[in-house]
N, C-alpha and C positions, 0 to 999 in steps of 0.2 A: 440404451441410456436416453432418455426423455430429457434429463436437463430441466424438468420442471419442478423437482423435488427439492425442499429446503436444503442446502448444504452440497447439493450437486450443480455442480459447473460442467457443461460440455463444449468443448471445442472442436471445431471442425475446420480441416484445410482442404482445399482441392489439387488437384495435379498441376505443378509449374509453377506454383505461386507459395509464397508464404502468408498472404493474406488469409486471416483466419475470423470465422465468425465463431463467438462466443454467445453462448446461452447462459443466462442466470437468471431461475424462475421465470418470470414473463417478460426479462430485459435482453436485448441483444446488443452487441457491440461488435466493434471491428480491431482485429490486431494485426500488426504488421510488422516489418522491420523496414529501415530505412532504404532509401535507393542505392546509397553507397556500400549496404549490406545484402544486395541482393532483393530485396523488396520493393514494393510500390508504394509506401508509407501513406498508405489509407486509413492508418489507424495507430495509435500509441505502441511502442514495442512492450512484451512482457515485463521487462524489467521496469519498464515506466508505470505499470498497472499496480506492482508491488509497492513503489514509492507513493502513488495517488493512495493505494490501500493505507498506509500508513499516513498519509497526511491527513486523510478525511477522516479516517478513525481517530485520530488526534482530536481533530475541531470537534467533532461529537461528543467524544468523553468530557471535552473540558467544558463544553455548552451544557451537556447533562449536569455536570457537578456543579456549575455555576448556577444553574436553573434550581437543583435541589435545596443550594444554599442561600438562594434569593439574592444573589450578587448582581452587581448591575453590568453583568458583561453584556456588550452589545454586541460585537462580533468576535471572530477569532479568526486569524488568518497563520495557516502551518505551511513552511516550504519544506521540502524534502531535497537532498542532493544526495544522489548515489555515488560514491566514493571507492575505488580499489587502492589500496595503500600497496604499493610494489613490495616492501619488506613485511607485509602481514600476510603469511601463507599457511594454507592449513593441508591436511592430507590429499594427497593428489597434485601438490605445487599451486594450486588454483589460488588466486589473490582473494583474500577474506573480502566480502562487499561489507562497505561501511555506510551509515545513513547519516546525513548531518541534516539536523532539524531545526528550522528558527520559527519563532512563535512571535505572534503580533497579538495585542490585546486592544480592543476598543472597548472603551466606557471608563466611567468614573472608578475604577477598584484602587483600593489602598495598596501599601508594599506587602503587607501581608498576605491579600489575596492573592495577588501576583505570585508571591512565592511558594504559595499553595498550588496554584494552578500550573505551575512549572513541575511541582512534585507530580502531580496528576496526570501531566503529559506524558509521563514515562510508564504509565499503568494502563494505556489503554490496550485492548485485546490483542491489537496486529502489533504493537511494540513488543509487548510480551512473549508472543509467539516468536518472533523474528529473534527477539535476544535470548530467549531460552533454548532455541533449537526446535527443531519438527522433524518428526518421524514421516517418511513418505515410502510406500510401498508401490509396486508396479506389478499388474497382473495384466494378462490377454485373456480377453472374453470374446466369444462367437458373436 
C-alpha cells in the first residue's frame, strides 16, 4: 500500500499507541485518541475527521456554487457537532450517529440566495455519502 494513489488513504499505527500516521496522496497527518481514552492526544480522533470532512466539503460545495452563480459570497463557516441520540438505535444496538450542521455566510446575499445555499449545503458529496449509507468491505492482504 503506497498511499500515493488518488482515492487511497493509508493509516499506520505502532505497538502500544493509538497514535496513527495517515497518508493521503502527498499529505500526512496524525490521528489519535484523547488521553482519557488511552491515547496521547497528538491529533484529532477519527470521528472528528469525519465531522471535519463534512464541514469542509460543505464549505467548498457552497463556495463553488456561489462562484458559478456570481453571487457575492465572501466566506462560509460550517460547524458540525456529532451527536448520538440514546433512542435512535440501529442493528447491533449501537446509537445512530447524528450530525448537526450550522452554517454562517458572510457577504451581501439576499434571502433567495441564502435559501438556495442552504439547500445546496445538503448536497455536498460527503453529506450525500453519510446520509445515503456506505458499503464497506475489509480484506486481508499480505
